[in-house]
C-alpha positions, 0 to 999 in steps of 0.5 A: 475908784472904788471905796477899799475900807470904811471905818465904823463910825466915821463920817463915811460910815454915818452917810450910807458909804459901803466897801466896794462903792465906786465913786463916781463924781463930787459936786458933780465934778470927776473925784479926788480923794484928796483935792475934793473933800479938803477944802469942805471941812463941816461942809456936805459934798454931794456924791455920785455912788455906784453901788453895783457894776449895771446899776443906776449912780446914787446920791449920798452927801458926807461931811469931811471931818478935821480928826486926830487919826490916832483918835479916829482909829480908836473910835472906829475900833471901839464903834466896831465891836459887835456880837452876832448869835449864831446857834446858840452861840454868840460870837464877839468881834472887834476890828483894830484898824491899828495897832500903833499904840498900846492903847489900842491893845488896851481897848481889845483888852478892855472888852473881853476881859470885862467889857462886850466881848466877855460873854461871847462864845468865840471871838472874831480878832479883824486885822484887816486893812489900817495900819500895823505896828503890832507889838508880838508880845500882845499874843500873850492874850491867847495864852491858856496856860496863865494861871486863873487868880480866885479870891473870897473874903472871910463871909465867902463873896470873891471873883476871879482875874483872868486876863486871858482869853480862852475861847476859840478865836479867829483871825482875818487878815488881807492884803492891807494888813501890814508891818506889825500886823503881820508879824502877829499874824505869825505868830498866832499860826504858828502856834495854833492859837486860832484859824487865820482867814482872809487873804495873803497879807501884804508882806511889806515888813521892812521897817521904815522912816518917815520923812518930811518933804518941803510940799508938806508931804511925807515919803517913807523909806525903808531902811532895815530888813529881819526876820520873824523865826528866822523867816523872811516875810518880805514881799512873802506875807503871811497865807491865812488857813482858809483862803477866802477872796473878797474882790472889792469893786460893787461889793456893796458892803457885803464881808464874805470873809465875815461870814466865813469867820461867823461859819467857822466858830459856829461850828461849820468849817468856811470850804476853800 
């Protein structure tokens, strides 16, 4: 079993677990993604990790935590924010792990309007993996036709109010980008707001309903189809402008798609 993704700032991230790692065992037994962890909340679980295909098994201790998923995704989004210096440019980065709620988008707006990403020369918006839920109106942050409001008092002191992102932006997607994130990516690409890079999205756009079952599990049932500007994305997904394959096994934490996005914004066009 290989690690598909690691939430920024999570117990797994703090323990040093990386995307692509193979989890060979847990506490001397075969690893199970639920059973190996659910009875060990707050206690170390001794994992056996293989980082390279022919490499040695490495011991990693991780402490499972019982969390609120909504808050966990928000915390991971805030923990993901970085600025990469490249060729005298500052490339900002944020990973919106879940878009299923307005507070995720507000956190993004706060970072680009007055937070850590405000002074960046370019932006990488990462919508890979996690949950969907993005409202198509969230694309308005990239609308350059919104006027800038400037103001000054009697002394001449003043400022400006500009909530829009008007600088270059690259959108990252992959096969784990689904539902509302795909609608967002479709509109982003269709209206030429920036380049889309990564792998084709999931093609999982059909509306669904969650049904609780008697054993405590959930059934996510498709209940309604639809189109986006007359186009059916179900089973089709969104194909990036620049396709960058990134097979998961034994990545050892290397993010090939992020590296290409940084190149693109730093002035080098990525190669297919």
